[in-house]
C-alpha positions as CSV (number, residue, x, y, z in Angstrom):
1,Q,-6.8,14.5,-10.4
2,V,-4.3,11.9,-9.3
3,Q,-3.0,8.9,-11.1
4,L,-1.5,6.0,-9.2
5,V,0.8,3.4,-10.8
6,E,1.6,0.3,-8.7
7,S,4.4,-2.1,-9.2
8,G,6.3,-4.9,-7.3
9,G,3.6,-7.5,-6.8
10,G,4.3,-11.1,-7.4
11,L,4.9,-14.5,-5.8
12,V,6.8,-14.7,-2.6
13,Q,7.5,-17.7,-0.2
14,P,6.2,-17.7,3.3
15,G,8.7,-15.8,5.4
16,G,10.0,-14.0,2.4
17,S,10.1,-10.3,1.5
18,L,8.5,-8.2,-1.2
19,R,8.4,-4.4,-1.8
20,L,5.5,-2.7,-3.5
21,S,5.8,0.8,-5.0
22,C,3.2,3.3,-6.0
23,A,4.0,6.4,-8.0
24,A,1.5,9.2,-7.8
25,S,1.1,12.0,-10.3
26,G,-1.2,15.0,-10.3
27,S,-2.4,17.2,-7.5
28,I,0.1,17.3,-4.7
29,S,-2.6,18.4,-2.2
30,S,-4.5,15.1,-2.9
31,T,-1.5,13.0,-1.8
32,N,-1.3,14.3,1.7
33,I,-2.2,10.7,2.7
34,L,-0.8,7.8,0.7
35,G,-1.6,4.3,1.7
36,W,-2.2,0.7,1.0
37,F,-5.4,-1.5,1.1
38,R,-5.7,-5.1,0.2
39,Q,-8.5,-7.4,-0.8
40,A,-8.4,-11.2,-0.7
41,P,-10.8,-13.3,-2.7
42,E,-14.3,-13.2,-1.3
43,K,-13.2,-10.7,1.4
44,Q,-13.8,-7.1,2.0
45,R,-11.1,-4.5,1.3
46,E,-9.1,-3.7,4.4
47,L,-6.6,-1.1,5.3
48,V,-3.0,-2.2,5.5
49,A,-1.0,1.0,6.2
50,V,-1.1,4.7,5.6
51,A,1.5,7.4,5.6
52,W,1.1,11.2,5.9
53,R,3.3,13.6,4.0
54,A,4.5,15.1,7.3
55,G,5.7,11.7,8.5
56,G,3.1,10.0,10.5
57,T,2.2,6.3,9.8
58,T,-0.3,3.8,11.0
59,Y,-0.7,0.0,10.4
60,A,-3.2,-2.7,10.7
61,D,-2.6,-4.9,13.6
62,S,-2.2,-7.9,11.3
63,V,0.9,-6.4,9.7
64,K,2.4,-4.4,12.5
65,G,6.0,-5.3,13.0
66,R,6.2,-7.1,9.6
67,F,5.4,-4.4,7.1
68,T,6.8,-0.9,6.8
69,I,5.3,1.9,4.8
70,S,7.5,4.8,3.6
71,R,7.3,7.8,1.4
72,D,9.6,9.6,-0.9
73,N,7.9,13.0,-1.1
74,A,10.3,14.3,-3.8
75,K,9.1,11.5,-6.1
76,N,5.6,11.4,-4.7
77,T,6.0,7.7,-4.2
78,V,4.9,5.4,-1.5
79,Y,6.4,2.0,-0.7
80,L,5.2,-1.0,1.2
81,Q,8.1,-3.2,2.5
82,M,6.6,-6.6,3.3
83,N,8.8,-8.8,5.5
84,R,8.1,-12.2,7.0
85,A,5.2,-12.7,4.5
86,E,2.4,-15.0,5.5
87,P,-0.1,-16.9,3.3
88,E,-2.8,-14.7,4.8
89,D,-1.1,-11.7,3.2
90,T,-2.2,-13.1,-0.2
91,A,-4.4,-10.4,-1.8
92,V,-4.7,-7.7,-4.4
93,Y,-3.0,-4.7,-3.0
94,Y,-4.3,-1.2,-3.9
95,C,-2.6,2.1,-3.5
96,T,-4.8,5.0,-2.4
97,A,-4.3,8.8,-2.2
98,R,-6.3,11.5,-0.5
99,S,-6.1,14.9,1.0
100,T,-7.6,14.0,4.3
101,W,-8.8,10.9,6.1
102,S,-12.4,11.5,5.2
103,A,-11.9,12.9,1.7
104,D,-12.8,11.1,-1.5
105,G,-9.8,9.1,-2.5
106,Y,-8.0,7.9,-5.6
107,W,-7.1,4.3,-6.3
108,G,-4.6,2.4,-8.2
109,Q,-5.5,-0.6,-10.3
110,G,-4.1,-3.1,-7.8
111,T,-1.2,-5.5,-7.9
112,Q,-1.4,-9.2,-7.0
113,V,0.6,-10.5,-4.1
114,T,0.7,-14.3,-3.6
115,V,2.4,-15.8,-0.6
116,S,2.9,-19.5,-1.2
117,S,5.5,-22.2,-1.1
């Protein structure tokens, strides 16, 4: 069992920065992969970025070069640093955890990010 608690969402201006945090508790083996998805109104949930415990990362093309995912394995926490935010980044951001890419995952409750002037 894994519990995920997200924080850091809010309102940010276009071009601004925001950092999301997700603290995981429970089975360490189930947090081999920590990542972020997002879902805009009337849109499907999409992958934003994922990070493996060993250090590998991957990003959606839409955020590559602007967002950075990082992990603090001692705290079992994953972060999403959002830079040069765009209105298209507006969505509910969900933290996810899983042992492998194809394994059943755990999800946080989501945190709203709004990019608007």
